[in-house]
N, C-alpha and C positions, 0 to 999 in steps of 0.2 A: 917190909915187916919181917920179923924173924920167926923161923919155925920153932924156936925154943920156948915160945910162950905157952903156958898151960892151956889145955883144952878143957873148959868147964862151962857150966850153965850160966855164969854171970857174964854180963857184957852184952854186946849187940846180938840181934837175932841171927844175922848172917855176917860172917867175917871171912872174906876171901883173902888168902895170904900167899903171895908170890905164885899165883896160878900160871902154869905154863902148859900150853897145848901145842903139839906138833903133828904135822902130816908127813908121812913118809912117801916120797916120790922117787921116780927113777933117777932124777938128777940130784937127789939128796933130801935132807929134812927141811921142811918149811915151818917156821915158828909162827903160828897164827895168833897166839896170846903169849906175851912175854913178861913174866913176873908181875902179873896184874894183882893189885891189892886194894881192897876197899871194904867198908863195913856198912851195914844197914840196920837201923834200930827198928824195934817193933812199932807198927803204925806209921812209919815214915815212908817217903817215896824218894828213891834215888834214880836219877836219870843218867843213862849212859848214851852219849851222843857222839857222832862222827860220821864220816862218809862211808859209802859202801867199801868193804875190804878193810875197814879199820880193826875188825875183830870183835864187834859188839855181839853178834849172834853166836859166834864161837864161844865167847865168854859165857853167855846165857846157857848154851847147851852143855858146856863143861860143868857148870854148877849142877845141872840136872843129871849129869853122867850120861849124856845122850850122844857122845862122840863115837861115831862108827869108824871102822877100819877104812882107810889107812891112817886115820887120826888116832892120837893117843895123848892122854893127860900125863905129862912126864915130870911134873913137879908141883909143889905147893900144897896148900890145904884149903878145903871149903868147909869151914866150921859153921854148922847150922844148929842153933840152940844147944851149943856145947858139944856137939858130936861132929867128927870129921867125916863128911859124906864120901870122901875118896877112899876111906877104909871099909866102907860097907860092902856087903856082897850084892850081887845083882838082885837077888830075891828081896833083900832088905830095902834096896832102892826102889823097887816096885811098890813097896808099902809107903814110901815117902812121896813119890810122884803122884800127883792128882789128889793126894790126901793132905799132906802138910805143905807141899810146894806144888803149885799149879802153874801151867804156862798158857798164855793166850797168844796164839801164833798170828802171823800177819795176814794170811790168805784163808778166810773161812771156807771158801768153796773147796779148796784142796785139802783142808784139814778135817772137814766133816765127811763122814761116809755117805756117799750118795744113795746107797741102797738100804740104809737104815733110817727110820724116822728120828727126828731130833729128840723125841722123848726116849727112845731106846738108847740113844747115845748118852743122854744125861743119866738115866737110871743105871746104865752099865757102870759108870764111874761111881755112883753112889753105892751100889751093891758090892763093888770091888773093895771099897774101903770102909763100909759101915755094915754092921750086922742088923740088917732090916729086911723085911719081907718085900716081895715084888710090888704089892699094893702100896706099901708104905714108901718104897722108893719112887713109885710113880707120883704119889702125893707130894713128896719132897721135890721132885722134878718140876711139877706144876708150880710149886711155891717158888722155886729158883727162877723159872721163866717169868713169873709174875713180878719177882723182885727186880729183874733187869728191864722191866717195862715192855714185855711182849704182850700185846693185847689178846684177849680171849685165850689165855694160856691153856685152859682145860680142854679147849677144842683144837688148838694148833699143835698140841703135843704130839699128835699122830701125823703131822705133816712132814714131808721130806725136805731136805735142805734147799732143793731147787724151787720150792714153793715160797721161799722167803726172799726178801730183798737183801742186798749186800749188808746194809746196816743191821737188819734183823738177824742175819746169819752171824754177824759179829757179836750181837747180843747173846745168841745161843752159846757161842764160845765163852763169853763172860759168865753165863749161867753155869756151864760145865766147870769153869775154873773155880767159881765160888760155891759150888754145890756141896762140897765137903768141908766148907769153912776153913780153908788153908791158912797157915800163918804167913805164907809168902806167895805173892803172885808175880810171875815174870811175864811182862807184857812186851812181846817182841814185835815192834812196829805195828801196833794194833789198829792204827787209823790211816796208814799210808795210802791205801787205795780208795778211801772214802771221801765223799764230798764234804764241804765245810759244815753243813748243818748236822749230818750224821756223825762227823768227827766230834763236833761239840757235844752231842748227846752221849757218845761213848765215853769221852773224857769226863763229863759230869757224872756219868754212871759209875765209872771207876772211882772217882773221888767220893761219891756217896756211899758206895759199897765199902770202901776202905774205912770211912769214918764210922759206919755202922758196925762193921765186923772187927775193926782194929787190925786190919791186915797190912803187912808191909808190901810195898810194890817196887819192883825193879823195872823201870820204864826204859826200853831200848828203842831209840828213834834217831833219825837224822834231822828232825824238825825241831829247831830251837823254840818255835812258837808253842809247840806241845809241851816242851820242857818248862817254859816260863809259866804255863797255866797249871801245871800238875805237880812239879817236883819241889822237894825241900833242899836237896843237895844234888850236885851234878858232877859226873866224871866224863872227861873228854878223851876219846881214844883216837890214836893215829898209828897206823902200821903195826897193830898188835900191842901197843903200849898205852897206858894212861899217861897223857901229857899234862893234864890239869885236873885237879879236884877242888871244889869250892862249894860254899853255901850258895844257894840260888841267887840271892840279892848281890852278893859279892861278885859272882861270875859275870853278871850283866853290867854291874856298875863299874868294875875294873877287872877285866880279864887279865890273866897273868901270862898267857902263852899266845904268841902271834897266830897260831892256828885257830884258837877260840875266837879271837878278834875277827879273823877272816870269815868264820862261819856265821857270826852274828851279822856282819856287814852284808853277807850274801842274801839275806832274807829280803824279799821284795815287800816292803811295807805299803799298806794301802794309802797311808796319809802322805807319803814322801814322794817327791818328784826328783828323779836323778837325771844327770847328763846321760849316764848309762849305768846299769846295775853293777855294783862292785863285784869283782870276780876274784877267785883264788886260782892263780895260774897253775898249770901242770895238773898232775893227777897223783893218786896214791901210788907209792912205789911198789914194785914187785917184791913180795915178801921173800922170794928166793934170791933176790939180788939187791939188798938194801944198800944205800949209799954210805960212804964213810962219814963218821961224825954223827951229827943230829939227823935223824931220818927226815925231818921237815925242812932241813936247810936248803935243798934245791928249790923249794917253793916259797921260802921265807923272805920278805922284803927287808928284814933286819939282820940277816945272816952275815957273819964275819968269817975270816979264815979260821978262827978258833972253833967256830960251829962246824966247819967242814972237815975237821980232823979229830982224832981220838975216838972215844966211845960215844954212843948215844947217851945224852944226859939222863940222870936219874931223876925221879920225882921227889923233890925236896920242898920243905915249907918255904913260903915266901911272905914277907911282911909280918904284921902283928896278928892277922886274922887266922882263919882256919884253912886258907888257900895253900895249895902246893902246885908246883909247876916243874916240868922237865925242860928247862931252858936256862942256859948259862947267863943270859942277860935279863932274867926275869926281874931282878931287883932294880935294874936300871931303866927298863922300858916303861913308859906311861901309855898304856893301851886303853885308857878310859874313854877316849874320843874316837868316834867313827872316822874311818878314812874315806868314806863315801863322798863323792862330789855331788852336791845337791844344788839345784838351780831354782826349782819352783816354776820353771818355764814350761815343762811338759813337752809333748810332741808338737811338731810344726803343723800349721793349719793345712788341711786338705782342700784342694780346689774342687768344688762340687758344682761348678757352673755349667759344665758340659754334660754329656751322657755318661751314665755309669758303665763301668767295665762289665759288671755282673749284676743281673737283675732277676730276683726271685719273686714271683707273684702268686699268691694264694696256693702255695704248695701243700699237697696232701700225700701222705704215704700210710696206707692202711694194710695191715697183714691179716690174712685169714686166721681166725681163732679156732683152734681145734684140729684134730687129725682123725684118722680112722674112717669108717664107712660114711658117717654123716658129715665129716669135715667140720665146717663152721656153722652147720645148721643146728638150731635148737628149737625144740617144740615148746610152745607156750600157749597161753589162752588169752583171748581178747576180752574186752569188757563184758561181753555176753556169755563168757565161759566156753566159747567155741575154740577148738585147737587151731593154732596158726603156726606157720613156719617162720622163724626168725633167723636171719643170718648175722653172725657175730664177727666183729673185726677188732683188731688191736689198732687203735688210732694213734700210731706212734708220732706222726706229724700231721697236724690238723689245721690247715689253712693259715700258713705263715707267709709273710712278705718282708723282704729287705733288699738292699742294694749295696754294692761295693764299688768305689771309684778307684781309678788308677793310683797306685802308691798308698792305698789306704788299708788299714787292718780293722776288720769288723769281728768282734768277739761274740761267741755264743756261750752263755754260762747258765748253769742250773744244776740241780741235783741229778744223781744217777737215775736213768730211766725217764728223763724229761724229753728225750728225742733228739739231743744234740748230734750224736754220731749218725743217726738215721738221716738227718738233714744233710750231713757231709756226703754220705754215700748216694743219696738221692739226687742232689744237685749235680753230681758228676755222672749220673746215669749208671753208677755201679749197682744201684737198685732202680727199678722202673717206678716212676711216680704214679700215684693213683689219680691225681688231678693236679692242675696248676700249670704254670709256665715258668721256664728258666731261659734267660737270654744271656749270651756271652758275646760282647761286642755287637749286639743286635741280632745275632744268630739264634733262632729258636732251638735250643738244645733239646727240648722236650719232643721236638718233631723229627730230629735227625735219625737216619738209619745207623746201623751198627758200624758200617765202614766209615761213615762221616764222623761218628763219635770217636772212633779210634784215632782219626787224623786230628780231631780237635783236642784230644788229650795231651798233645804236645804243648798246648797253651795252658792246660789245667792239670796240675799235678797234686798229689796228696802225700802227706807225711803222717804215718800211723803212730799210735801210742807206743807200741812195742817194736823197736827196730829189730830185735833178735828174731822175731817171728816173720817179719816182712822182708828180711834179706835172705837170699838163697844160701844155705850153709855149704852147698857143694861147689860154689863158684867164688873166685877171688873177688874182692871189691872192685878191682879194675875191670873184670869182665861184667860185673853187675852194672856198673856205671856206663861202661862202653856199649853194652847191649842196647841201652836206651837211645844212645846216639845213632846206632845202626838202624834201629827200627824206624826212626824218623828222619833218616837220610841227612843227618847233621855232620857226621864225620866218620871216616873209616881209616884203617891202617895206622900209619905213623901219626897222622893228624889227630886221630881219635886217642891214641896213647898219650900224646902230649896234652890234649885237653883234659884227660882223666887226671893226670898229674897236677895240672893247674887247678882243677876243681878241688882235689883233695887238699892242696895247699891253701886254697881259698877258704876252706872250712876249718883250717887249723890243724890239719894232719900232714904228715910227710908224704911227698910224692911216691916214695918207695913203698908206702902202705898199699899201693895198688896190687902187689903180689901176695897180700895176706888174705886170710879167710875171715868172715865175720866173727867167729868165736875167739879170734886172737885180739879182739878189741874190747874195751870196757863198754858199759852201757852208754855213757856219754859219747864215746868215740863212735859207737855204732849209730847213734842218732846223727852224728855229723856226716857219716857215710850216707845215711838216708837223705839228708839235706842235699848232699852233693849229687845224689841220684836224681832228686827232683829238679835241681838246677841244670842238669846235663842237657835237657831239651829246651832250655831258654824259655820257660813258661812266663805267662803274664799273671797267673793266679796260682797260688799254692794253698790248698786246704790243709791245715795243721790240726789233726785230731788228737788232742791230749798229748802233744809231743814231748812234754817235760814232766808229766805227772809222776813217772816212776824214777825220776832222777834226783840225786842229792841236790841240796840248795846251791852248792858251789857250782856244780855242773849245769844246773838249771839256769843260773845267771849267765854262764858262758854261752849257752845255746840261745837264750833270749837276745843277748847283745849281738850275737852272730846274725840272727834273723833280722834285727833292726838295721844292722850295718849293710846286709845284702839288699834290703828293701830300699835304703837310701841311695845305693849305687845303681840298682837295676830298675827302680820304680815298680817293683813287683807288689801285687796286692795279696793280702792274706785273709782267709776265713779261719779264725783262730778259735778252736773249741777247747774249753777248759772248765774244771770246777774250782780252780784256784783263783780266788778273787784278786789276790795280790799280783799274780802273774798277768791277769787280764788288765789290771790297772796300768801296768807299765808297758804293754806292747800294743794295746788297742787304741784306736781313735774313737770308734763308736762300739757300743755293746748292746746285744739283744739278750734279755733275761727270759729264759724259757721255762715253762711249767706245763707239764702234762700235754706236750705236743703243740702248745700255743706260745706266742710271745706275750709276756706280761708287761714288759717295759722295753723301750728302745730309744737310744739317744747317745749323745757324746758321753765320754767318760765323766766329765765334770757334771753333766746333767744327771746321769744315772746314779752317781755316787754322792749326790747332794740332794737335799729336800727340794721338791716333794718326792717321796719314795712310794713305789708300789709296796704294799705290806710284805710281799714275798721277797723283793729286793732288800728291804730293810732287815728281814730276818737273816738273809744270806750274809749281808755285811756285818751284822752284829755277831755272827758265829765265827768270824775269822780270828784264829789264835794270834795274838800279838806277842812279839818277842820283847815284852816289857813286863816283868813280874810285878811292878808297882802299879800298873794300870788296872783299874777295875773295869771289867767288861760287863755292860748291861745287855746280856744275851737275850734274844727272843727265841726260845726253844719251841719249835712247832710241835703240836700234838700229832701223833700218828705218823704215817708215811704217805708217799705219793699214791693216790688212788690208782686202781687198775685202769689202764687205757682201754681195756675191753669194755668196761662199764663205767665211763667217766661220770662224775656228778652232774646234775643239771645246773643251769645257771653258770656262775663263775667257777672255773675249774678249781680255784684255790679256796672256795668257800668252806670246804670241810675242815680246813686247818687254819683258816685266817683268824688271828686274834682281834681283828677289827671288823668282823662281819656285822652287817647292819640289818639283817632280817630277811624278809621274803624276797626283796629285790635281788639280793646276792644268790639266793637259792633258785630263783626262777628265770632271771634274765642274764644272758651272756654279755658282759661289758665290752663295748667296741674299743679298739686301740685308737685313742684320740690324742690330739695334740694338747700340750700343756701351754695355755695362754698363747696359742698361735705359733709356738716355737717348733723346732725339729725334735723336741723331746716328747715321746708318746707313752701313755700309760693306759692299760686296760683295767679300770677299777671304777666301782660305783661311788667311792668316796670322793669328796670334793678336794680340790687342790689344797685348801687350807687344812683339812683333816690329815692330808698326807705330808704336811710340812712341819709336823710337830717335833720331829727328832732333829738333833744337831747333825751337821754335815760330818761324814766319815773322812773327808779330805781336809788336810790341814790348810789354814789360810795361806794365801799366796806369799805373804811377806815372810813366812817362816822359811829359813834356809838351813837351819841346823837341826838334824833329826833328834839331838839331845834335848831340844826345847819342846818336843811334842809331848802332849799329855800322856 
């Protein structure tokens, strides 16, 4: 777009023209956004999608004029309602931010002030931009909290951020964003760290607030499922450039850039069974050392010599519609069909005729509730009015049982706070169990001393969610991996160094990477290092605690395929913990659905993802965002949030939120985990099998082999 167009009040609400943002470094200037241009009309939603490092968040912060030194906006215009924001003073921008343009950031815990109540933080924004009294600001804050679905808003306004769940904290940020009725909301990865049910609620909330207030939304995300459910138009970014723009339907029906096709194919769909998940080879290029020609050429399956020479292609119109693409072959390529290899065969059968490798029986993990002089002691009164002492505990894991066989992957899935990660740490004795038994190859892990446990950990390893915090930043990855071999007397000296190189190459990294430090790797590469570290001691079981939840879909697919490949070669077993249903669908053989410290359903993937459903499982599956904008999703949005494990409800743990609750029996009696018709499929619910079979399967019929045929 040209800078010569007049700046006036007619036209789109937001018109970004040739925006360029650079960061000054010792080695030179790095261009983070390069001549980015797009427009957004009032009341519309535009999605900006791409992998980490594509420039999405820098674009959002540039629009808000929030680029700090050594960053600098060096070109273009940001025309908002007829005025160029880049020409405004800092004082004038402070009047725009939070008032006419608001941002909903990714991480609510780091975005909210922990020493201020949520009410103080909302009223601060209101009073900064509106001429109202303190009491009126508080009333408006309560109204905003009520609008975003925070229960008992008039009471909870004086609570602090840590007293809210992750989903409720995100609602607080939405309340702050909408409190001054802005014209534009910039939502920067607002659902990345949330489980599927909370994510669905936040997305529906944004859609509802947008329709009610007529607000425009700029949705920044790497999740094309989120884009498909929320956006009108889409811009795809790569290496600081927009490489495709299109209307939502056109983008998914016929993407025009190979990068867009690769992103769509990388999404693990619940209904589709693949030979292996489609992946996008390589990684985002270093912005300080971009390749010749097209920036995407080194990763593009359609690249020719013409792509690898000259300049990076410009964003030009393609075809008869409104699509544009930065690809010299855009007119010739037909990218409407998926490149994924689909079989419908699923994972191979697991032999469960012998003894399990890992056996968990009636496991409990309760934490003391409360600190200070009295600790977990609370004074109460009995039926006769006499004072009694009551000890209170957080029942994080409350009597669960499951087993894992050699070469098998068992998944734990559920909302945040259901107890998944506590299970992972307790079964490995990183936390001491309150009760129950854990057996590994027949050895009673729960009875072993600390020295015996350390020896056994050679056989049982763990991969954490955040590799950056689990890798020692002061040591090279070669020393990190080699140290594990030394501790368990596997290899030393030259043999150790050679094995480290082999392991790094095994997980898709160069052997020379052994001399680098963790910060020199991308998030996906760091996770590969964490996998190499776990494999270094030749374990038989690896506990994977949300290992791909923070990764882009393309990197996520690479890691999942790598785990499957290693399992097939080494016959390793996995306990795989995730809130991503699509991921669980493709890596697990059996899955346990957890709710409030208990298992609500347990069985094979085909059993759990097909009727009969536990009502909680059904709600989880219905909330998965599908990368198909034409598909109508019959979501089951649960009321409220997971009850406190300090004071769980009587009877069925799910009865306070269950849409199929059947009365006193659900409130009074805890349903046992029972077999469905004598099979290995188990459900804990008072409903009959017929009542739980009313919904259609979430898994496509076996004869379907083409994902384009899916509803």
